[in-house]
mmCIF file of the N, C-alpha and C atoms, coordinates in Angstrom:
data_MODEL
# 
_entry.id   MODEL 
# 
loop_
_atom_site.group_PDB 
_atom_site.id 
_atom_site.type_symbol 
_atom_site.label_atom_id 
_atom_site.label_alt_id 
_atom_site.label_comp_id 
_atom_site.label_asym_id 
_atom_site.label_entity_id 
_atom_site.label_seq_id 
_atom_site.pdbx_PDB_ins_code 
_atom_site.Cartn_x 
_atom_site.Cartn_y 
_atom_site.Cartn_z 
_atom_site.occupancy 
_atom_site.B_iso_or_equiv 
_atom_site.pdbx_formal_charge 
_atom_site.auth_seq_id 
_atom_site.auth_comp_id 
_atom_site.auth_asym_id 
_atom_site.auth_atom_id 
_atom_site.pdbx_PDB_model_num 
ATOM 1   N N  . MET A 1 1  ? 87.748  63.252 -79.675 1.00 0.00 ? 1  MET A N  1 
ATOM 2   C CA . MET A 1 1  ? 87.949  63.800 -78.889 1.00 0.00 ? 1  MET A CA 1 
ATOM 3   C C  . MET A 1 1  ? 87.474  65.231 -78.117 1.00 0.00 ? 1  MET A C  1 
ATOM 4   N N  . THR A 1 2  ? 87.765  64.414 -76.698 1.00 0.00 ? 2  THR A N  1 
ATOM 5   C CA . THR A 1 2  ? 87.060  65.878 -75.699 1.00 0.00 ? 2  THR A CA 1 
ATOM 6   C C  . THR A 1 2  ? 88.453  65.968 -75.144 1.00 0.00 ? 2  THR A C  1 
ATOM 7   N N  . TYR A 1 3  ? 88.833  67.073 -74.220 1.00 0.00 ? 3  TYR A N  1 
ATOM 8   C CA . TYR A 1 3  ? 90.426  66.749 -73.710 1.00 0.00 ? 3  TYR A CA 1 
ATOM 9   C C  . TYR A 1 3  ? 89.376  67.882 -72.089 1.00 0.00 ? 3  TYR A C  1 
ATOM 10  N N  . GLU A 1 4  ? 89.623  67.918 -71.409 1.00 0.00 ? 4  GLU A N  1 
ATOM 11  C CA . GLU A 1 4  ? 88.694  68.002 -69.510 1.00 0.00 ? 4  GLU A CA 1 
ATOM 12  C C  . GLU A 1 4  ? 89.803  68.429 -69.037 1.00 0.00 ? 4  GLU A C  1 
ATOM 13  N N  . ILE A 1 5  ? 89.972  70.563 -69.218 1.00 0.00 ? 5  ILE A N  1 
ATOM 14  C CA . ILE A 1 5  ? 91.021  70.973 -68.906 1.00 0.00 ? 5  ILE A CA 1 
ATOM 15  C C  . ILE A 1 5  ? 91.182  71.068 -66.874 1.00 0.00 ? 5  ILE A C  1 
ATOM 16  N N  . GLY A 1 6  ? 91.708  70.661 -65.665 1.00 0.00 ? 6  GLY A N  1 
ATOM 17  C CA . GLY A 1 6  ? 91.500  71.107 -64.806 1.00 0.00 ? 6  GLY A CA 1 
ATOM 18  C C  . GLY A 1 6  ? 92.099  71.790 -64.444 1.00 0.00 ? 6  GLY A C  1 
ATOM 19  N N  . GLN A 1 7  ? 91.108  73.424 -63.886 1.00 0.00 ? 7  GLN A N  1 
ATOM 20  C CA . GLN A 1 7  ? 90.850  74.862 -63.456 1.00 0.00 ? 7  GLN A CA 1 
ATOM 21  C C  . GLN A 1 7  ? 91.648  75.187 -62.418 1.00 0.00 ? 7  GLN A C  1 
ATOM 22  N N  . ALA A 1 8  ? 91.797  74.719 -61.566 1.00 0.00 ? 8  ALA A N  1 
ATOM 23  C CA . ALA A 1 8  ? 91.376  74.828 -59.832 1.00 0.00 ? 8  ALA A CA 1 
ATOM 24  C C  . ALA A 1 8  ? 93.240  74.472 -59.772 1.00 0.00 ? 8  ALA A C  1 
ATOM 25  N N  . ASN A 1 9  ? 94.247  74.431 -60.725 1.00 0.00 ? 9  ASN A N  1 
ATOM 26  C CA . ASN A 1 9  ? 95.179  74.520 -59.892 1.00 0.00 ? 9  ASN A CA 1 
ATOM 27  C C  . ASN A 1 9  ? 95.882  75.957 -60.090 1.00 0.00 ? 9  ASN A C  1 
ATOM 28  N N  . ASN A 1 10 ? 95.295  76.880 -60.630 1.00 0.00 ? 10 ASN A N  1 
ATOM 29  C CA . ASN A 1 10 ? 96.058  78.524 -59.729 1.00 0.00 ? 10 ASN A CA 1 
ATOM 30  C C  . ASN A 1 10 ? 94.351  79.092 -59.392 1.00 0.00 ? 10 ASN A C  1 
ATOM 31  N N  . ALA A 1 11 ? 93.625  77.959 -58.840 1.00 0.00 ? 11 ALA A N  1 
ATOM 32  C CA . ALA A 1 11 ? 92.601  79.247 -57.821 1.00 0.00 ? 11 ALA A CA 1 
ATOM 33  C C  . ALA A 1 11 ? 93.268  77.876 -55.970 1.00 0.00 ? 11 ALA A C  1 
ATOM 34  N N  . LEU A 1 12 ? 94.206  76.769 -56.679 1.00 0.00 ? 12 LEU A N  1 
ATOM 35  C CA . LEU A 1 12 ? 94.204  76.558 -54.930 1.00 0.00 ? 12 LEU A CA 1 
ATOM 36  C C  . LEU A 1 12 ? 96.051  77.360 -54.870 1.00 0.00 ? 12 LEU A C  1 
ATOM 37  N N  . ILE A 1 13 ? 96.478  76.951 -55.820 1.00 0.00 ? 13 ILE A N  1 
ATOM 38  C CA . ILE A 1 13 ? 97.956  77.056 -55.645 1.00 0.00 ? 13 ILE A CA 1 
ATOM 39  C C  . ILE A 1 13 ? 97.814  78.465 -55.540 1.00 0.00 ? 13 ILE A C  1 
ATOM 40  N N  . TYR A 1 14 ? 97.574  79.334 -55.806 1.00 0.00 ? 14 TYR A N  1 
ATOM 41  C CA . TYR A 1 14 ? 97.754  81.089 -55.513 1.00 0.00 ? 14 TYR A CA 1 
ATOM 42  C C  . TYR A 1 14 ? 97.159  81.294 -54.036 1.00 0.00 ? 14 TYR A C  1 
ATOM 43  N N  . PRO A 1 15 ? 96.803  81.110 -53.900 1.00 0.00 ? 15 PRO A N  1 
ATOM 44  C CA . PRO A 1 15 ? 96.396  81.875 -53.368 1.00 0.00 ? 15 PRO A CA 1 
ATOM 45  C C  . PRO A 1 15 ? 97.051  81.703 -51.807 1.00 0.00 ? 15 PRO A C  1 
ATOM 46  N N  . GLY A 1 16 ? 97.019  79.928 -51.389 1.00 0.00 ? 16 GLY A N  1 
ATOM 47  C CA . GLY A 1 16 ? 98.123  79.498 -50.431 1.00 0.00 ? 16 GLY A CA 1 
ATOM 48  C C  . GLY A 1 16 ? 99.145  80.131 -50.617 1.00 0.00 ? 16 GLY A C  1 
ATOM 49  N N  . LEU A 1 17 ? 100.238 80.508 -51.901 1.00 0.00 ? 17 LEU A N  1 
ATOM 50  C CA . LEU A 1 17 ? 101.604 80.964 -51.891 1.00 0.00 ? 17 LEU A CA 1 
ATOM 51  C C  . LEU A 1 17 ? 101.451 82.298 -51.562 1.00 0.00 ? 17 LEU A C  1 
ATOM 52  N N  . GLY A 1 18 ? 100.545 82.996 -52.025 1.00 0.00 ? 18 GLY A N  1 
ATOM 53  C CA . GLY A 1 18 ? 99.867  84.410 -51.773 1.00 0.00 ? 18 GLY A CA 1 
ATOM 54  C C  . GLY A 1 18 ? 100.640 84.603 -50.047 1.00 0.00 ? 18 GLY A C  1 
ATOM 55  N N  . LEU A 1 19 ? 99.687  83.490 -49.470 1.00 0.00 ? 19 LEU A N  1 
ATOM 56  C CA . LEU A 1 19 ? 100.173 83.550 -47.676 1.00 0.00 ? 19 LEU A CA 1 
ATOM 57  C C  . LEU A 1 19 ? 100.865 83.812 -47.032 1.00 0.00 ? 19 LEU A C  1 
ATOM 58  N N  . GLY A 1 20 ? 101.411 81.975 -47.557 1.00 0.00 ? 20 GLY A N  1 
ATOM 59  C CA . GLY A 1 20 ? 102.325 81.725 -47.127 1.00 0.00 ? 20 GLY A CA 1 
ATOM 60  C C  . GLY A 1 20 ? 103.910 82.788 -46.706 1.00 0.00 ? 20 GLY A C  1 
ATOM 61  N N  . SER A 1 21 ? 103.846 83.211 -48.193 1.00 0.00 ? 21 SER A N  1 
ATOM 62  C CA . SER A 1 21 ? 104.911 84.166 -48.499 1.00 0.00 ? 21 SER A CA 1 
ATOM 63  C C  . SER A 1 21 ? 104.824 85.025 -47.480 1.00 0.00 ? 21 SER A C  1 
ATOM 64  N N  . ILE A 1 22 ? 103.677 86.194 -47.815 1.00 0.00 ? 22 ILE A N  1 
ATOM 65  C CA . ILE A 1 22 ? 102.906 86.991 -46.708 1.00 0.00 ? 22 ILE A CA 1 
ATOM 66  C C  . ILE A 1 22 ? 103.477 86.616 -44.856 1.00 0.00 ? 22 ILE A C  1 
ATOM 67  N N  . ALA A 1 23 ? 102.714 84.869 -44.549 1.00 0.00 ? 23 ALA A N  1 
ATOM 68  C CA . ALA A 1 23 ? 103.292 84.966 -43.482 1.00 0.00 ? 23 ALA A CA 1 
ATOM 69  C C  . ALA A 1 23 ? 104.753 84.612 -42.675 1.00 0.00 ? 23 ALA A C  1 
ATOM 70  N N  . VAL A 1 24 ? 105.621 84.991 -43.510 1.00 0.00 ? 24 VAL A N  1 
ATOM 71  C CA . VAL A 1 24 ? 107.684 83.682 -43.746 1.00 0.00 ? 24 VAL A CA 1 
ATOM 72  C C  . VAL A 1 24 ? 108.187 85.062 -43.997 1.00 0.00 ? 24 VAL A C  1 
ATOM 73  N N  . ASN A 1 25 ? 107.077 86.551 -44.181 1.00 0.00 ? 25 ASN A N  1 
ATOM 74  C CA . ASN A 1 25 ? 107.939 87.552 -44.609 1.00 0.00 ? 25 ASN A CA 1 
ATOM 75  C C  . ASN A 1 25 ? 109.053 87.101 -45.806 1.00 0.00 ? 25 ASN A C  1 
ATOM 76  N N  . SER A 1 26 ? 108.236 86.466 -46.755 1.00 0.00 ? 26 SER A N  1 
ATOM 77  C CA . SER A 1 26 ? 109.384 86.084 -48.087 1.00 0.00 ? 26 SER A CA 1 
ATOM 78  C C  . SER A 1 26 ? 109.730 86.767 -48.941 1.00 0.00 ? 26 SER A C  1 
ATOM 79  N N  . LYS A 1 27 ? 110.237 87.704 -49.556 1.00 0.00 ? 27 LYS A N  1 
ATOM 80  C CA . LYS A 1 27 ? 111.042 88.380 -50.656 1.00 0.00 ? 27 LYS A CA 1 
ATOM 81  C C  . LYS A 1 27 ? 110.693 87.805 -51.923 1.00 0.00 ? 27 LYS A C  1 
ATOM 82  N N  . LEU A 1 28 ? 110.514 86.580 -52.232 1.00 0.00 ? 28 LEU A N  1 
ATOM 83  C CA . LEU A 1 28 ? 111.317 85.358 -53.185 1.00 0.00 ? 28 LEU A CA 1 
ATOM 84  C C  . LEU A 1 28 ? 110.262 84.769 -53.463 1.00 0.00 ? 28 LEU A C  1 
ATOM 85  N N  . VAL A 1 29 ? 109.583 83.979 -54.643 1.00 0.00 ? 29 VAL A N  1 
ATOM 86  C CA . VAL A 1 29 ? 109.168 82.898 -53.940 1.00 0.00 ? 29 VAL A CA 1 
ATOM 87  C C  . VAL A 1 29 ? 109.546 81.794 -55.704 1.00 0.00 ? 29 VAL A C  1 
ATOM 88  N N  . THR A 1 30 ? 109.587 81.011 -55.266 1.00 0.00 ? 30 THR A N  1 
ATOM 89  C CA . THR A 1 30 ? 110.915 80.000 -55.764 1.00 0.00 ? 30 THR A CA 1 
ATOM 90  C C  . THR A 1 30 ? 110.263 79.406 -56.779 1.00 0.00 ? 30 THR A C  1 
ATOM 91  N N  . ASP A 1 31 ? 110.795 78.750 -58.079 1.00 0.00 ? 31 ASP A N  1 
ATOM 92  C CA . ASP A 1 31 ? 110.246 77.803 -58.379 1.00 0.00 ? 31 ASP A CA 1 
ATOM 93  C C  . ASP A 1 31 ? 110.350 76.865 -57.556 1.00 0.00 ? 31 ASP A C  1 
ATOM 94  N N  . GLU A 1 32 ? 110.956 76.114 -56.121 1.00 0.00 ? 32 GLU A N  1 
ATOM 95  C CA . GLU A 1 32 ? 110.548 75.192 -55.725 1.00 0.00 ? 32 GLU A CA 1 
ATOM 96  C C  . GLU A 1 32 ? 109.939 75.503 -54.697 1.00 0.00 ? 32 GLU A C  1 
ATOM 97  N N  . MET A 1 33 ? 109.109 76.265 -55.045 1.00 0.00 ? 33 MET A N  1 
ATOM 98  C CA . MET A 1 33 ? 107.867 77.179 -53.832 1.00 0.00 ? 33 MET A CA 1 
ATOM 99  C C  . MET A 1 33 ? 107.266 75.800 -54.138 1.00 0.00 ? 33 MET A C  1 
ATOM 100 N N  . ILE A 1 34 ? 106.976 76.775 -56.349 1.00 0.00 ? 34 ILE A N  1 
ATOM 101 C CA . ILE A 1 34 ? 105.760 75.744 -56.812 1.00 0.00 ? 34 ILE A CA 1 
ATOM 102 C C  . ILE A 1 34 ? 105.878 74.711 -56.596 1.00 0.00 ? 34 ILE A C  1 
ATOM 103 N N  . SER A 1 35 ? 106.876 74.067 -56.977 1.00 0.00 ? 35 SER A N  1 
ATOM 104 C CA . SER A 1 35 ? 106.145 72.956 -57.125 1.00 0.00 ? 35 SER A CA 1 
ATOM 105 C C  . SER A 1 35 ? 106.434 71.499 -55.586 1.00 0.00 ? 35 SER A C  1 
ATOM 106 N N  . ALA A 1 36 ? 106.773 72.440 -54.775 1.00 0.00 ? 36 ALA A N  1 
ATOM 107 C CA . ALA A 1 36 ? 106.396 72.552 -53.228 1.00 0.00 ? 36 ALA A CA 1 
ATOM 108 C C  . ALA A 1 36 ? 104.728 72.298 -52.785 1.00 0.00 ? 36 ALA A C  1 
ATOM 109 N N  . TYR A 1 37 ? 103.845 72.776 -53.864 1.00 0.00 ? 37 TYR A N  1 
ATOM 110 C CA . TYR A 1 37 ? 102.590 72.750 -54.145 1.00 0.00 ? 37 TYR A CA 1 
ATOM 111 C C  . TYR A 1 37 ? 101.986 70.976 -54.951 1.00 0.00 ? 37 TYR A C  1 
ATOM 112 N N  . ARG A 1 38 ? 102.364 71.288 -56.020 1.00 0.00 ? 38 ARG A N  1 
ATOM 113 C CA . ARG A 1 38 ? 102.041 69.921 -56.664 1.00 0.00 ? 38 ARG A CA 1 
ATOM 114 C C  . ARG A 1 38 ? 100.986 68.338 -56.403 1.00 0.00 ? 38 ARG A C  1 
ATOM 115 N N  . PRO A 1 39 ? 102.168 68.230 -55.030 1.00 0.00 ? 39 PRO A N  1 
ATOM 116 C CA . PRO A 1 39 ? 100.878 66.942 -54.416 1.00 0.00 ? 39 PRO A CA 1 
ATOM 117 C C  . PRO A 1 39 ? 99.692  67.452 -54.192 1.00 0.00 ? 39 PRO A C  1 
ATOM 118 N N  . LEU A 1 40 ? 99.242  68.963 -53.157 1.00 0.00 ? 40 LEU A N  1 
ATOM 119 C CA . LEU A 1 40 ? 98.433  68.980 -53.404 1.00 0.00 ? 40 LEU A CA 1 
ATOM 120 C C  . LEU A 1 40 ? 97.208  69.268 -53.790 1.00 0.00 ? 40 LEU A C  1 
ATOM 121 N N  . VAL A 1 41 ? 98.319  70.106 -54.824 1.00 0.00 ? 41 VAL A N  1 
ATOM 122 C CA . VAL A 1 41 ? 96.235  70.562 -56.165 1.00 0.00 ? 41 VAL A CA 1 
ATOM 123 C C  . VAL A 1 41 ? 96.119  69.223 -56.925 1.00 0.00 ? 41 VAL A C  1 
ATOM 124 N N  . GLU A 1 42 ? 97.332  68.403 -57.049 1.00 0.00 ? 42 GLU A N  1 
ATOM 125 C CA . GLU A 1 42 ? 96.894  67.106 -57.725 1.00 0.00 ? 42 GLU A CA 1 
ATOM 126 C C  . GLU A 1 42 ? 96.032  66.194 -56.597 1.00 0.00 ? 42 GLU A C  1 
ATOM 127 N N  . ALA A 1 43 ? 96.545  66.478 -55.926 1.00 0.00 ? 43 ALA A N  1 
ATOM 128 C CA . ALA A 1 43 ? 95.541  65.785 -54.128 1.00 0.00 ? 43 ALA A CA 1 
ATOM 129 C C  . ALA A 1 43 ? 93.811  66.111 -54.424 1.00 0.00 ? 43 ALA A C  1 
ATOM 130 N N  . PHE A 1 44 ? 93.742  67.532 -55.605 1.00 0.00 ? 44 PHE A N  1 
ATOM 131 C CA . PHE A 1 44 ? 92.037  68.205 -55.369 1.00 0.00 ? 44 PHE A CA 1 
ATOM 132 C C  . PHE A 1 44 ? 91.877  67.886 -57.018 1.00 0.00 ? 44 PHE A C  1 
ATOM 133 N N  . ALA A 1 45 ? 92.577  67.230 -57.480 1.00 0.00 ? 45 ALA A N  1 
ATOM 134 C CA . ALA A 1 45 ? 92.588  67.573 -59.423 1.00 0.00 ? 45 ALA A CA 1 
ATOM 135 C C  . ALA A 1 45 ? 90.880  66.049 -58.798 1.00 0.00 ? 45 ALA A C  1 
ATOM 136 N N  . PRO A 1 46 ? 89.839  66.384 -60.167 1.00 0.00 ? 46 PRO A N  1 
ATOM 137 C CA . PRO A 1 46 ? 89.203  65.428 -60.225 1.00 0.00 ? 46 PRO A CA 1 
ATOM 138 C C  . PRO A 1 46 ? 89.414  63.734 -61.376 1.00 0.00 ? 46 PRO A C  1 
ATOM 139 N N  . CYS A 1 47 ? 91.108  63.894 -61.910 1.00 0.00 ? 47 CYS A N  1 
ATOM 140 C CA . CYS A 1 47 ? 91.226  63.782 -63.020 1.00 0.00 ? 47 CYS A CA 1 
ATOM 141 C C  . CYS A 1 47 ? 91.953  62.404 -62.621 1.00 0.00 ? 47 CYS A C  1 
# 
């Protein structure tokens, strides 16, 4: 069996999450904020 692991998750999530946090002066990044990115990452995933 061969498994192909998508490595786009970190490359897509963290730059935008960091920039968004800075833009709104957020002092905390919650699980909900990270979960909100999920549909966007899935849209770009090759699988």
